[in-house]
N, C-alpha and C positions, 0 to 999 in steps of 0.2 A: 551489479553487486559491488558498489563502491565500498572501499575499505581496505583492510590488510589482506595478506595472502590467504588463500582458501585453506581451511582446516584439512589435515591429512586424510581423514576418513570421510568417504562419501557413501552414497547408497544408490544402487541400481538394480531394479527388477528382482527384489527379494533378497539381496545380499549387501552387507557392509563391505566395501572394497576400497582400495586406495583412491583418493579423490581424482587423481590423474587418469584413472581408468573409467570414470563416469563420462561416457561418450554416447551420442546418439547416431544411429546409422544414417548415411547420406540419403538412401532411397526411402526411408520411412516417411509416411505422410506427415508425421509430426514435424519433419524438417522441410520437405519439399512443398507441402501445402499448408504449413503452419497449423496443423491439426493438433494443437496442444493447449493446455491451460496450466496456470501456475498460481502459486501464492507466495507472498513474501511475508515472513514472520520475524519480528524483532524479539531479541532477548535482552534483558536489562539486569545489571547487578542489583541485588537487593539493597535497600537503603541501610540495612544493618550489616551488610557484608556477609550474609549467610549463604550466598549462592547466587544463581542466575535464574530468573523466571522468564518464560516465554509468554508474551502478552496475547491473550484471547486466541490461543492456539486452537481450541476446539471449534470455535466459530469460523476461523480461517479454513479449517478442514471441511466444515459443513458447506462453506461457500465454494470450495474447490469441487466438492461433489456436485453441487448445483451447476457449476460451469461445465463439468463433463456431460451432464444430462443435456444441456443446451447444444453442445457440440456433437452429441451422439456417440460418445465413447462408452463402450460396454466393458463389463467385467473388471471394474476397478476396485481397489480395496475400500473398506468403509472409512468414514471420517475418523472413527476411533482407532482403527488399525494404522492409518497414516499418522495420526497424532502420536501413537506409541512408537512407531518407527522413527519419527523425528526426534522424540525425546531420547530414544536409544542412541541415535547418531550423535547427538550433542554430548551425551554421557561418555561415549567412546572417544570423543575428541577432548574430553576433560575441560570443557569451556568454563571459564571463570571471569568473563569480561562481556561487555556489551557486544552484541553480535546480530547478524542478519542471516536468515535461512531462506533458500529458494527451493520450493517443492514444485516439481513439474510432472504432470501426467500427460503422456504423449501417445500418439497412435503409431505403432510400429508396423512391422510387415514389410512388403516389397513394393509399396508405392501406389496402391489403389486409392484414388481420391475419396471414394464414397465408402470405404471400409469402416467398420465400427470396432474392429479389433485386429490383431491383439494390441492391448494397451500396456504401457510400461510406466514405471514410477522412478524418477531420479531426484536426488536431493544433494545439495551442496550447501556449505555454510562458511562464513568468514567473520572475522572481527569487524565491528562497525561502530566506531566511537561517534559521539555526538559532535556536530559542527557548531561550536559555541558562537563563532562570529556570525554565522547565518541566522542562528536563533535569536541573537541579540540585535543585530543591525539590519536584518531583513534582506529582501531581494526585490528586483525590479522586473516587471512582466510586460509583455507585449500581447495585445489582443491579436490573435493570428488571423490571417486571411484564409487559412484552412478551416473547414467546418467539421463539426463532430459527426462521427458515424451515426446512422439512424438505427433504431431498434429493429426495423424490418430489413436491414441490409447486413449489418455486422454488429449484433447487439453487445453493447459494452457492459451490460449486466453480467455477462460471462467474462471472467478474467482470462481472456484468450490472448495468446501471443499475437495473433493476427491483428487484433485491435490496436496494438501498440505501434503499428506503422503510422497510423493517423497521428498519434502523439509525437512520434519521432519527426515527422515532417514539420509539425508545428514547432517543436523544440529546435530543430535545425534552423528554421527561419528566424526564430527569436535570437538564437546565439549569433547568427550572421549579422543581425541588426543591432547587436550590442546589449541585449537583455539577458537576464539569467534564465528565464523560462517563458512559456507562453500561457495564455488563457484562450480557451477554445469556445466558440459560440455554436449553438445548434443551428440547423438549417433555417429555423424561424427567427434567428438573430438574438436569442436570449443566451445568457451565460450558461455554459455546461460545467467544465472543470479545467484543470491544468493537466499536463502530462504527468500521470501518476499521483495526482492529489486533487482533493475536493476544495471548494472555495467557501469561505464565510466572509461576510462583511458586517460592519456595524453602521447603522444609520439611526440617529435620534435615540441612542441607547437601546436599540433593538438589534439582536443578533439574527442575521438572515442568511439562509443558504438555499441554493437551487434544490428542487425536489428530485426524487429518484427517477422521475419521468423526464428529466432534462438531459438525458444521455450520459448519466454519470454511472460509475461503478458504485454499487451499494457498499460503501466504504465502512469498515469497522472503526477506523479512527474518527470519521465523521459522526458515526453513531455514538462513540464515546464522548465527543465534544458536545453533541446535542444533549445527551443525558446529564453530563456534568454541569453544563451551563444552566440547565433548568434546576438542578439541585442546588447550585451555589447561589442563585438569585442575584448575580452580578449585573444583569441587564433587566430592563423592564419587561421584555418578552423575547421569546425564541421562536422564529418563524421559518417554515419551509415553503418557499414560493418562487415563481419565476423571477429572474433578475435581469433587468435591462443593462446593456453595455454602459450607458452613460450614468447609471446608478453607481458604478464603480468609481467614477470620477467624483461623485458627491459623497462618497462614504468617508467616515471619520477613521475607520480602520478596515483593513482587509487582511486576511490570513489564508494560507494554504495548509491543509492537513492531510496526512497519509502515513502509512507505515514507514516508508522511507523518508518522507518529508518531515514527519513528526508534526510540530505546530510552528509554522514560520510566518513572521510578519511580511506583508507586501508593502513596501514603502513608496513604490512608484509604479504607475501603469501608463503606457504609451507616452512616456516622458512627462507625465503630469504627476505631481506629488500627491500621495495619499495622506490625508490628514495633516499631521505636523511633519511628515517625512521621517518619522521614527516609530519604533514599536510603541503601540498604544497601551493604555492600562488594562483594557479588557483582554487583549491578546496576551499580555504578560500574565494576568491572573489565570487564564486558561492554560498557558504553558506551565506555570508553576503547579497547577492542580494536576495536569496530565502527567508530568514527570514524577510527582508524588505518587500517583496511582500506579504507573508502570513499575515503579521501584518498590511498591508495597508499603509506602510510607503513609498511606491514607486508605481508609476503608473503601472497598469496592466489592462487587460480586465475587464470591470465592472462585468461581470457574474462570475468572479473567486471568489468573496467574497460574501457570503450570511450571513448577520447579524442575530444573534439570536434575535427575537423580544421580546418586553416586553410581559408578560403573558396577560395583559389586551388588547393587540392588536391581540392576537392569537385566532382564532375560537375555541370555546369550543366543 
């Protein structure tokens, strides 16, 4: 949760409490066996300065529920309940800035690996300003020697904490070798995703991204970019298909997208320059559109923006 200090109010197992008291027990399977799933949600200040909206909150909570089903966690709150709790938390913190929220559902109890309950819900949030330099100047990536989890081993369709060990290993390798982050291939050698972000590339004015069967998280930011690129008509076509490693070297533009990453240009891969070595026009157009959408400055589906309510309007 990169950003400023954590907001003072957190949530744990049915109660709003001081953030410092949001702790998970050591023997809980959510800790010892990584039996937990999570979502990261971004909040953005409205373009007119009217407040802060959480982006695609309802769909994040629906994906969280699907993740719990894959991991076999029982008796969790509904997506609607978790969304209301999250908005209530942000209201209690009086948030009026760009922010990031971590919602975690975990398996509690005394350490049984195959238990399905009891489950708990923990939420913390903090300020998270945009990183202007990264958005403008881009990042450099390494194709990792670590391969992506397979769906029949540790399915990345679930946003499970355990899956992020794979991303961590790839990220550590990339950092040690002087890159900003990694790109991970599937066992068959096609492009999957980056740690915490999905990949798009541009070839011959076609926007291309690996399909959901390439070991990727079914990303809401990816879905947003796909929808908006088709609506804007800034490329000749928008295609979901397998991507070979060497296609990345031939691309005119590459970008990574995700809740935390937002929409970031990739200007180099494996010490090779991508395109001109600078943010390309299609990446910039998609960035501009994305930030207009998340800040309410451009029409989008009504359910995509959930305003943080005033505390006096929030159920106590």
